[in-house]
MOPAC internal coordinates of N, CA, C and O (Angstrom, degrees):
PM7 1SCF
backbone

  N    0.0000 0     0.00 0     0.00 0    0    0    0
  C    1.4413 1     0.00 0     0.00 0    1    0    0
  C    1.5251 1   108.25 1     0.00 0    2    1    0
  O    1.2310 1   120.18 1   -52.33 1    3    2    1
  N    1.3055 1   117.26 1   127.67 1    3    2    1
  C    1.4472 1   121.07 1   177.86 1    5    3    2
  C    1.5224 1   109.48 1   -96.30 1    6    5    3
  O    1.2310 1   121.39 1   -45.77 1    7    6    5
  N    1.3107 1   114.95 1   134.23 1    7    6    5
  C    1.4576 1   120.42 1   177.85 1    9    7    6
  C    1.5117 1   110.81 1   -78.66 1   10    9    7
  O    1.2310 1   120.66 1     2.87 1   11   10    9
  N    1.2962 1   116.34 1  -177.13 1   11   10    9
  C    1.4587 1   120.96 1  -177.72 1   13   11   10
  C    1.5156 1   113.14 1   -60.60 1   14   13   11
  O    1.2310 1   120.06 1   147.68 1   15   14   13
  N    1.3008 1   117.49 1   -32.32 1   15   14   13
  C    1.4612 1   120.64 1  -177.64 1   17   15   14
  C    1.5263 1   111.93 1   -98.53 1   18   17   15
  O    1.2310 1   120.05 1  -169.67 1   19   18   17
  N    1.3204 1   117.50 1    10.33 1   19   18   17
  C    1.4553 1   120.71 1   179.95 1   21   19   18
  C    1.5108 1   113.18 1    89.06 1   22   21   19
  O    1.2310 1   119.65 1  -175.72 1   23   22   21
  N    1.3280 1   118.28 1     4.28 1   23   22   21
  C    1.4528 1   120.66 1   179.52 1   25   23   22
  C    1.5216 1   110.26 1   -89.96 1   26   25   23
  O    1.2310 1   121.34 1   -40.02 1   27   26   25
  N    1.3098 1   115.05 1   139.98 1   27   26   25
  C    1.4510 1   120.55 1   175.41 1   29   27   26
  C    1.5203 1   107.26 1   -76.77 1   30   29   27
  O    1.2310 1   120.58 1   -45.71 1   31   30   29
  N    1.3152 1   116.50 1   134.29 1   31   30   29
  C    1.4567 1   119.07 1  -175.37 1   33   31   30
  C    1.5183 1   109.04 1  -155.74 1   34   33   31
  O    1.2310 1   120.65 1   -91.12 1   35   34   33
  N    1.3408 1   116.36 1    88.88 1   35   34   33
  C    1.4579 1   119.76 1   178.57 1   37   35   34
  C    1.5071 1   109.31 1  -131.79 1   38   37   35
  O    1.2310 1   120.39 1   -58.31 1   39   38   37
  N    1.2948 1   116.86 1   121.69 1   39   38   37
  C    1.4585 1   121.93 1  -174.17 1   41   39   38
  C    1.5241 1   112.70 1   -58.54 1   42   41   39
  O    1.2310 1   119.33 1   145.02 1   43   42   41
  N    1.3221 1   118.89 1   -34.98 1   43   42   41
  C    1.4632 1   120.26 1  -176.36 1   45   43   42
  C    1.5251 1   112.87 1   -79.52 1   46   45   43
  O    1.2310 1   119.24 1  -177.76 1   47   46   45
  N    1.3157 1   119.06 1     2.24 1   47   46   45
  C    1.4536 1   121.60 1  -176.98 1   49   47   46
  C    1.5271 1   113.97 1  -102.31 1   50   49   47
  O    1.2310 1   119.49 1  -171.73 1   51   50   49
  N    1.3062 1   118.58 1     8.27 1   51   50   49
  C    1.4577 1   119.29 1   174.86 1   53   51   50
  C    1.5153 1   109.71 1  -134.85 1   54   53   51
  O    1.2310 1   120.83 1   -26.26 1   55   54   53
  N    1.3369 1   116.02 1   153.74 1   55   54   53
  C    1.4606 1   119.70 1  -175.86 1   57   55   54
  C    1.5271 1   111.69 1   -56.43 1   58   57   55
  O    1.2310 1   120.41 1   -44.43 1   59   58   57
  N    1.3215 1   116.82 1   135.57 1   59   58   57
  C    1.4654 1   121.85 1  -175.33 1   61   59   58
  C    1.5245 1   112.87 1   -63.22 1   62   61   59
  O    1.2310 1   119.68 1   147.73 1   63   62   61
  N    1.3104 1   118.22 1   -32.27 1   63   62   61
  C    1.4584 1   121.11 1  -178.11 1   65   63   62
  C    1.5167 1   112.47 1  -100.45 1   66   65   63
  O    1.2310 1   120.73 1  -166.06 1   67   66   65
  N    1.2795 1   116.22 1    13.94 1   67   66   65
  C    1.4532 1   120.51 1  -178.11 1   69   67   66
  C    1.5227 1   110.87 1   -82.50 1   70   69   67
  O    1.2310 1   121.47 1   -30.25 1   71   70   69
  N    1.3197 1   114.79 1   149.75 1   71   70   69
  C    1.4662 1   119.61 1   173.95 1   73   71   70
  C    1.5172 1   110.03 1  -104.47 1   74   73   71
  O    1.2310 1   120.94 1  -163.62 1   75   74   73
  N    1.3416 1   115.82 1    16.38 1   75   74   73
  C    1.4625 1   120.49 1  -179.21 1   77   75   74
  C    1.5258 1   110.02 1  -116.99 1   78   77   75
  O    1.2310 1   121.77 1   -31.00 1   79   78   77
  N    1.3108 1   114.22 1   149.00 1   79   78   77
  C    1.4541 1   122.30 1   177.44 1   81   79   78
  C    1.5141 1   106.45 1  -134.74 1   82   81   79
  O    1.2310 1   119.85 1   -36.17 1   83   82   81
  N    1.3264 1   117.90 1   143.83 1   83   82   81
  C    1.4574 1   119.51 1   177.44 1   85   83   82
  C    1.5201 1   109.71 1  -121.29 1   86   85   83
  O    1.2310 1   121.92 1   -30.99 1   87   86   85
  N    1.3144 1   113.93 1   149.01 1   87   86   85
  C    1.4603 1   121.14 1   179.20 1   89   87   86
  C    1.5170 1   108.29 1  -140.19 1   90   89   87
  O    1.2310 1   120.76 1   -49.70 1   91   90   89
  N    1.3253 1   116.15 1   130.30 1   91   90   89
  C    1.4514 1   121.47 1   177.11 1   93   91   90
  C    1.5083 1   109.92 1  -109.13 1   94   93   91
  O    1.2310 1   120.67 1   -32.02 1   95   94   93
  N    1.3343 1   116.32 1   147.98 1   95   94   93
  C    1.4626 1   118.66 1  -177.03 1   97   95   94
  C    1.5234 1   112.67 1  -116.69 1   98   97   95
  O    1.2310 1   121.20 1     1.45 1   99   98   97
  N    1.3062 1   115.31 1  -178.55 1   99   98   97
  C    1.4600 1   122.76 1  -177.61 1  101   99   98
  C    1.5101 1   114.57 1   -72.23 1  102  101   99
  O    1.2310 1   120.08 1   171.14 1  103  102  101
  N    1.3113 1   117.44 1    -8.86 1  103  102  101
  C    1.4645 1   121.47 1   178.77 1  105  103  102
  C    1.5229 1   112.32 1  -101.53 1  106  105  103
  O    1.2310 1   120.22 1  -176.97 1  107  106  105
  N    1.3337 1   117.18 1     3.03 1  107  106  105
  C    1.4581 1   120.61 1   178.74 1  109  107  106
  C    1.5147 1   114.53 1    89.91 1  110  109  107
  O    1.2310 1   119.92 1  -168.36 1  111  110  109
  N    1.3147 1   117.76 1    11.64 1  111  110  109
  C    1.4639 1   122.56 1  -178.39 1  113  111  110
  C    1.5247 1   109.29 1   -99.27 1  114  113  111
  O    1.2310 1   121.03 1   -42.93 1  115  114  113
  N    1.3334 1   115.63 1   137.07 1  115  114  113
  C    1.4633 1   121.95 1   177.85 1  117  115  114
  C    1.5180 1   108.09 1  -116.01 1  118  117  115
  O    1.2310 1   120.81 1   -45.64 1  119  118  117
  N    1.3166 1   116.06 1   134.36 1  119  118  117
  C    1.4621 1   120.86 1   176.72 1  121  119  118
  C    1.5202 1   108.42 1  -114.77 1  122  121  119
  O    1.2310 1   120.88 1   -50.86 1  123  122  121
  N    1.3244 1   115.93 1   129.14 1  123  122  121
  C    1.4536 1   122.01 1   175.36 1  125  123  122
  C    1.5176 1   107.40 1  -100.03 1  126  125  123
  O    1.2310 1   120.67 1   -61.02 1  127  126  125
  N    1.3217 1   116.33 1   118.98 1  127  126  125
  C    1.4597 1   122.44 1  -170.45 1  129  127  126
  C    1.5192 1   110.27 1  -116.41 1  130  129  127
  O    1.2310 1   120.66 1   -43.83 1  131  130  129
  N    1.3240 1   116.34 1   136.17 1  131  130  129
  C    1.4570 1   122.34 1   173.49 1  133  131  130
  C    1.5254 1   106.94 1   -81.70 1  134  133  131
  O    1.2310 1   120.33 1   -64.63 1  135  134  133
  N    1.3351 1   116.97 1   115.37 1  135  134  133
  C    1.4631 1   119.57 1  -175.11 1  137  135  134
  C    1.5259 1   113.11 1   -71.19 1  138  137  135
  O    1.2310 1   120.02 1   158.97 1  139  138  137
  N    1.3080 1   117.58 1   -21.03 1  139  138  137
  C    1.4607 1   120.37 1   179.36 1  141  139  138
  C    1.5255 1   111.67 1   -74.05 1  142  141  139
  O    1.2310 1   120.45 1   142.83 1  143  142  141
  N    1.3271 1   116.74 1   -37.17 1  143  142  141
  C    1.4666 1   120.96 1  -175.88 1  145  143  142
  C    1.5226 1   113.64 1  -109.38 1  146  145  143
  O    1.2310 1   120.30 1   160.87 1  147  146  145
  N    1.3338 1   117.03 1   -19.13 1  147  146  145
  C    1.4572 1   121.22 1  -175.69 1  149  147  146
  C    1.5227 1   112.55 1    80.30 1  150  149  147
  O    1.2310 1   120.60 1  -177.30 1  151  150  149
  N    1.3175 1   116.47 1     2.70 1  151  150  149
  C    1.4747 1   121.63 1  -178.32 1  153  151  150
  C    1.5291 1   110.86 1   -76.87 1  154  153  151
  O    1.2310 1   121.00 1   -42.33 1  155  154  153
  N    1.3245 1   115.69 1   137.67 1  155  154  153
  C    1.4614 1   120.73 1   173.30 1  157  155  154
  C    1.5196 1   106.90 1   -78.18 1  158  157  155
  O    1.2310 1   120.75 1   -65.20 1  159  158  157
  N    1.3304 1   116.17 1   114.80 1  159  158  157
  C    1.4722 1   121.88 1  -177.67 1  161  159  158
  C    1.5239 1   112.17 1   -80.99 1  162  161  159
  O    1.2310 1   120.98 1   137.48 1  163  162  161
  N    1.3191 1   115.73 1   -42.52 1  163  162  161
  C    1.4648 1   120.30 1  -179.35 1  165  163  162
  C    1.5174 1   108.87 1  -144.63 1  166  165  163
  O    1.2310 1   121.12 1   -33.31 1  167  166  165
  N    1.3216 1   115.46 1   146.69 1  167  166  165
  C    1.4531 1   122.52 1   169.47 1  169  167  166
  C    1.5233 1   105.54 1  -114.64 1  170  169  167
  O    1.2310 1   121.01 1   -61.14 1  171  170  169
  N    1.3164 1   115.68 1   118.86 1  171  170  169
  C    1.4597 1   122.05 1  -175.70 1  173  171  170
  C    1.5154 1   108.82 1  -105.39 1  174  173  171
  O    1.2310 1   120.86 1   -59.56 1  175  174  173
  N    1.3256 1   115.95 1   120.44 1  175  174  173
  C    1.4594 1   120.73 1  -177.64 1  177  175  174
  C    1.5215 1   110.04 1  -127.79 1  178  177  175
  O    1.2310 1   120.50 1   -68.16 1  179  178  177
  N    1.3205 1   116.66 1   111.84 1  179  178  177
  C    1.4539 1   120.71 1   175.59 1  181  179  178
  C    1.5215 1   111.75 1  -152.71 1  182  181  179
  O    1.2310 1   120.34 1   159.75 1  183  182  181
  N    1.3181 1   116.96 1   -20.25 1  183  182  181
  C    1.4697 1   120.04 1   179.92 1  185  183  182
  C    1.5355 1   110.09 1   -83.26 1  186  185  183
  O    1.2310 1   121.62 1   -32.69 1  187  186  185
  N    1.3401 1   114.50 1   147.31 1  187  186  185
  C    1.4655 1   119.05 1  -179.66 1  189  187  186
  C    1.5277 1   112.71 1  -103.59 1  190  189  187
  O    1.2310 1   120.30 1  -174.00 1  191  190  189
  N    1.3325 1   117.03 1     6.00 1  191  190  189
  C    1.4628 1   121.72 1   172.71 1  193  191  190
  C    1.5255 1   108.44 1  -150.80 1  194  193  191
  O    1.2310 1   120.28 1     1.65 1  195  194  193
  N    1.3038 1   117.07 1  -178.35 1  195  194  193
  C    1.4641 1   122.72 1  -172.31 1  197  195  194
  C    1.5306 1   113.36 1   -52.63 1  198  197  195
  O    1.2310 1   121.08 1   -37.12 1  199  198  197
  N    1.3157 1   115.54 1   142.88 1  199  198  197
  C    1.4547 1   121.71 1   173.51 1  201  199  198
  C    1.5376 1   107.23 1   -77.40 1  202  201  199
  O    1.2310 1   120.93 1   -56.94 1  203  202  201
  N    1.3394 1   115.83 1   123.06 1  203  202  201
  C    1.4583 1   120.74 1  -176.71 1  205  203  202
  C    1.5241 1   113.02 1   -99.67 1  206  205  203
  O    1.2310 1   120.45 1   154.13 1  207  206  205
  N    1.3434 1   116.75 1   -25.87 1  207  206  205
  C    1.4561 1   119.47 1  -176.26 1  209  207  206
  C    1.5224 1   110.13 1  -155.95 1  210  209  207
  O    1.2310 1   121.28 1   -34.55 1  211  210  209
  N    1.3266 1   115.15 1   145.45 1  211  210  209
  C    1.4659 1   122.56 1   175.95 1  213  211  210
  C    1.5196 1   108.12 1  -135.80 1  214  213  211
  O    1.2310 1   120.51 1   -40.75 1  215  214  213
  N    1.3292 1   116.64 1   139.25 1  215  214  213
  C    1.4539 1   119.95 1   178.85 1  217  215  214
  C    1.5185 1   109.42 1  -153.89 1  218  217  215
  O    1.2310 1   120.57 1   -41.17 1  219  218  217
  N    1.3188 1   116.51 1   138.83 1  219  218  217
  C    1.4569 1   121.20 1   174.81 1  221  219  218
  C    1.5226 1   109.09 1   -89.63 1  222  221  219
  O    1.2310 1   120.68 1   -41.59 1  223  222  221
  N    1.3441 1   116.30 1   138.41 1  223  222  221
  C    1.4529 1   121.23 1   175.86 1  225  223  222
  C    1.5233 1   108.10 1   -76.56 1  226  225  223
  O    1.2310 1   119.53 1   -53.28 1  227  226  225
  N    1.3311 1   118.50 1   126.72 1  227  226  225
  C    1.4612 1   120.40 1  -176.83 1  229  227  226
  C    1.5319 1   113.73 1   -65.32 1  230  229  227
  O    1.2310 1   119.88 1   150.87 1  231  230  229
  N    1.3301 1   117.84 1   -29.13 1  231  230  229
  C    1.4678 1   121.06 1  -176.42 1  233  231  230
  C    1.5270 1   113.17 1   -70.62 1  234  233  231
  O    1.2310 1   120.69 1   136.74 1  235  234  233
  N    1.3317 1   116.28 1   -43.26 1  235  234  233
  C    1.4669 1   119.46 1  -171.65 1  237  235  234
  C    1.5280 1   114.16 1  -128.14 1  238  237  235
  O    1.2310 1   119.74 1   175.10 1  239  238  237
  N    1.3077 1   118.09 1    -4.90 1  239  238  237
  C    1.4581 1   120.58 1   178.33 1  241  239  238
  C    1.5146 1   114.83 1    79.77 1  242  241  239
  O    1.2310 1   120.10 1  -178.16 1  243  242  241
  N    1.3413 1   117.42 1     1.84 1  243  242  241
  C    1.4653 1   119.20 1   176.37 1  245  243  242
  C    1.5236 1   109.40 1   -64.85 1  246  245  243
  O    1.2310 1   121.00 1   -24.99 1  247  246  245
  N    1.3087 1   115.70 1   155.01 1  247  246  245
  C    1.4511 1   122.38 1  -179.61 1  249  247  246
  C    1.5205 1   109.74 1  -100.06 1  250  249  247
  O    1.2310 1   120.31 1   -44.61 1  251  250  249
  N    1.3154 1   117.01 1   135.39 1  251  250  249
  C    1.4639 1   122.34 1   172.72 1  253  251  250
  C    1.5224 1   106.77 1  -111.98 1  254  253  251
  O    1.2310 1   120.95 1   -52.44 1  255  254  253
  N    1.3219 1   115.79 1   127.56 1  255  254  253
  C    1.4611 1   120.37 1   176.92 1  257  255  254
  C    1.5183 1   108.80 1  -119.23 1  258  257  255
  O    1.2310 1   121.51 1   -33.60 1  259  258  257
  N    1.3258 1   114.72 1   146.40 1  259  258  257
  C    1.4652 1   121.43 1   178.12 1  261  259  258
  C    1.5153 1   107.14 1  -129.37 1  262  261  259
  O    1.2310 1   120.93 1   -46.34 1  263  262  261
  N    1.3410 1   115.82 1   133.66 1  263  262  261
  C    1.4687 1   118.40 1  -179.81 1  265  263  262
  C    1.5161 1   110.97 1   -96.48 1  266  265  263
  O    1.2310 1   120.88 1     2.69 1  267  266  265
  N    1.3308 1   115.93 1  -177.31 1  267  266  265
  C    1.4659 1   121.88 1  -175.43 1  269  267  266
  C    1.5277 1   112.87 1   -65.91 1  270  269  267
  O    1.2310 1   119.50 1   161.04 1  271  270  269
  N    1.3280 1   118.57 1   -18.96 1  271  270  269
  C    1.4621 1   122.19 1   176.82 1  273  271  270
  C    1.5240 1   112.48 1   -89.80 1  274  273  271
  O    1.2310 1   120.18 1   177.11 1  275  274  273
  N    1.3480 1   117.26 1    -2.89 1  275  274  273
  C    1.4536 1   121.11 1  -179.58 1  277  275  274
  C    1.5177 1   114.16 1    89.77 1  278  277  275
  O    1.2310 1   119.83 1  -177.25 1  279  278  277
  N    1.3307 1   117.93 1     2.75 1  279  278  277
  C    1.4635 1   121.03 1   177.98 1  281  279  278
  C    1.5216 1   109.82 1   -77.33 1  282  281  279
  O    1.2310 1   120.73 1   -44.78 1  283  282  281
  N    1.3402 1   116.20 1   135.22 1  283  282  281
  C    1.4606 1   120.00 1  -178.34 1  285  283  282
  C    1.5249 1   111.06 1  -113.28 1  286  285  283
  O    1.2310 1   121.46 1   -28.62 1  287  286  285
  N    1.3228 1   114.81 1   151.38 1  287  286  285
  C    1.4668 1   122.62 1   177.94 1  289  287  286
  C    1.5121 1   107.64 1  -135.84 1  290  289  287
  O    1.2310 1   120.86 1   -41.91 1  291  290  289
  N    1.3193 1   115.97 1   138.09 1  291  290  289
  C    1.4575 1   122.26 1   174.52 1  293  291  290
  C    1.5302 1   107.78 1  -100.72 1  294  293  291
  O    1.2310 1   120.85 1   -45.25 1  295  294  293
  N    1.3348 1   115.99 1   134.75 1  295  294  293
  C    1.4622 1   122.22 1  -175.22 1  297  295  294
  C    1.5253 1   111.18 1  -121.83 1  298  297  295
  O    1.2310 1   121.02 1   -41.80 1  299  298  297
  N    1.3133 1   115.65 1   138.20 1  299  298  297
  C    1.4696 1   122.07 1   169.03 1  301  299  298
  C    1.5203 1   104.80 1   -89.09 1  302  301  299
  O    1.2310 1   120.32 1   -75.29 1  303  302  301
  N    1.3324 1   116.99 1   104.71 1  303  302  301
  C    1.4679 1   118.91 1  -173.79 1  305  303  302
  C    1.5275 1   113.24 1   -75.94 1  306  305  303
  O    1.2310 1   120.11 1   159.28 1  307  306  305
  N    1.3272 1   117.39 1   -20.72 1  307  306  305
  C    1.4670 1   118.25 1   177.48 1  309  307  306
  C    1.5303 1   110.77 1   -70.66 1  310  309  307
  O    1.2310 1   120.80 1   148.05 1  311  310  309
  N    1.3309 1   116.08 1   -31.95 1  311  310  309
  C    1.4633 1   121.08 1   179.79 1  313  311  310
  C    1.5355 1   112.21 1   -99.31 1  314  313  311
  O    1.2310 1   120.41 1   162.82 1  315  314  313
  N    1.3272 1   116.82 1   -17.18 1  315  314  313
  C    1.4616 1   120.17 1  -177.92 1  317  315  314
  C    1.5145 1   112.47 1    69.11 1  318  317  315
  O    1.2310 1   120.77 1  -139.24 1  319  318  317
  N    1.3319 1   116.14 1    40.76 1  319  318  317
  C    1.4625 1   119.48 1  -178.05 1  321  319  318
  C    1.5197 1   111.12 1  -138.27 1  322  321  319
  O    1.2310 1   121.42 1   -22.85 1  323  322  321
  N    1.3248 1   114.88 1   157.15 1  323  322  321
  C    1.4598 1   121.50 1   176.93 1  325  323  322
  C    1.5224 1   109.73 1   -72.89 1  326  325  323
  O    1.2310 1   120.59 1   -39.93 1  327  326  325
  N    1.3276 1   116.47 1   140.07 1  327  326  325
  C    1.4620 1   121.59 1   174.90 1  329  327  326
  C    1.5090 1   107.15 1   -94.02 1  330  329  327
  O    1.2310 1   120.54 1   -58.68 1  331  330  329
  N    1.2975 1   116.57 1   121.32 1  331  330  329
  C    1.4757 1   121.40 1  -177.95 1  333  331  330
  C    1.4999 1   111.35 1   -98.71 1  334  333  331
  O    1.2310 1   120.10 1   180.00 1  335  334  333

């Protein structure tokens, strides 16, 4: 679901006990934000078009992002890097 500003924002898509929130924008950039401090922890850049979907994997907490072309990337959010 895209919000008014193009950011993905769905409560059921992030771990319930997490202190992190992620937001993807229309340029393909994802920001991982600490909800307690409001600080941007990581800026993830790998998509070449708008981020269409974001979801945390329930098993390990990794982030999966999908762009407007349907390409997906798995992210290690503790390190702020793409998992290859």
